[in-house]
C-alpha positions in Angstrom: 106.1 66.2 55.6 103.0 64.1 55.4 99.6 65.6 56.3 98.8 63.0 58.9 102.1 63.6 60.7 101.5 67.3 60.7 98.1 66.9 62.2 99.4 64.6 64.9 102.2 67.1 65.8 99.7 70.0 66.1 97.3 67.9 68.2 100.1 67.0 70.6 101.1 70.7 70.8 97.6 71.8 71.5 97.1 69.0 74.1 100.2 69.9 76.2 99.4 72.6 78.7 101.7 75.6 78.8 103.4 74.7 75.5 101.8 77.2 73.2 102.6 80.9 73.2 100.7 82.9 75.8 99.3 79.8 77.5 100.4 81.1 80.8 101.2 79.2 83.9 99.0 77.1 86.3 99.2 75.7 89.8 99.8 72.3 88.3 103.2 73.5 87.1 104.5 73.7 90.8 104.9 71.5 93.8 103.8 74.3 96.2 101.3 77.1 95.6 100.8 80.2 97.8 98.6 83.2 97.8 99.7 86.4 99.6 98.7 90.0 99.7 101.4 92.6 98.9 102.2 96.1 97.7 104.0 96.3 94.3 107.4 98.1 94.9 109.0 97.8 91.4 107.9 96.4 88.1 110.2 94.4 85.9 112.4 96.1 83.3 111.1 93.9 80.5 114.1 91.6 80.2 113.4 87.9 79.7 112.9 86.0 83.0 112.3 89.3 84.7 110.8 89.7 88.2 108.9 92.4 90.0 109.4 93.4 93.6 106.6 93.3 96.1 106.5 93.8 99.9 104.3 90.9 101.0 102.6 89.9 104.2 103.6 86.8 106.2 103.2 83.5 104.5 102.6 81.1 107.5 102.3 77.9 105.5 105.3 78.5 103.2 107.6 75.4 103.0 111.2 76.2 102.2 113.6 73.8 100.5 115.4 73.2 103.9 112.2 72.1 105.5 111.5 75.2 107.5 107.9 76.4 107.6 106.7 80.0 107.4 108.0 83.2 105.7 108.1 86.6 107.3 106.8 89.7 105.6 109.5 91.0 103.3 110.4 92.7 100.1 110.7 89.8 97.6 111.3 89.3 93.9 108.5 87.4 92.1 109.5 85.7 88.8 107.2 86.5 85.9 106.7 83.6 83.5 103.7 85.1 81.6 103.9 88.9 81.3 100.2 89.2 80.9 99.7 88.7 84.6 101.0 92.3 85.1 98.5 93.9 82.8 96.9 96.8 84.6 99.3 96.6 87.6 101.3 99.6 88.6 103.9 100.4 91.3 102.2 101.1 94.6 99.2 98.9 93.8 97.9 96.5 96.5 97.6 93.1 95.0 97.0 89.4 95.8 99.7 87.3 94.3 99.4 83.6 93.7 102.8 82.0 93.0 104.2 78.5 92.7 107.5 77.0 93.7 109.1 73.7 93.2 112.5 72.4 94.4 113.1 69.3 92.3 114.9 68.8 90.0 115.9 72.4 90.5 114.4 75.5 92.2 111.6 77.0 90.1 109.3 79.9 91.0 106.7 81.7 89.0 103.7 84.0 89.4 100.5 82.2 88.5 98.1 85.2 88.9 97.9 88.7 90.3 94.7 90.3 91.4 94.5 94.1 92.0 92.9 94.8 95.4 91.1 98.1 96.4 93.7 100.8 97.1 92.4 101.2 100.7 93.2 97.6 101.5 95.2 97.5 104.8 98.1 95.1 104.7 99.6 93.6 107.9 103.3 93.4 107.7 103.9 92.5 111.3 103.9 88.9 112.4 100.8 88.1 114.5 101.5 86.9 118.0 99.0 85.2 120.1 
């Protein structure tokens, strides 16, 4: 291997977002990005591509693959792409989850960030009517 070639390869690796270990995930990785408050119901078992379960509030602007808009409050699995987002999070915690989703060329979902909220935060799991 020539020195110049090695430098070029390392520069390319460093320039590509999300390619290096521990680089995490960003909103730019997804077509749609949502933020929702939730209560953590179950943490992942540590297997690759694991997910955690959270009971989340309504997501009124959610756009499904079939074109429907809105998602009711529900218990939902959230895919973990970067395990560091779960640092300091425990079952029962009230959190704000930012996750992304894309449908082309295939369905892809992943948690971008999780912020722990005060434990006395009141969540609204009923759909608002007006």
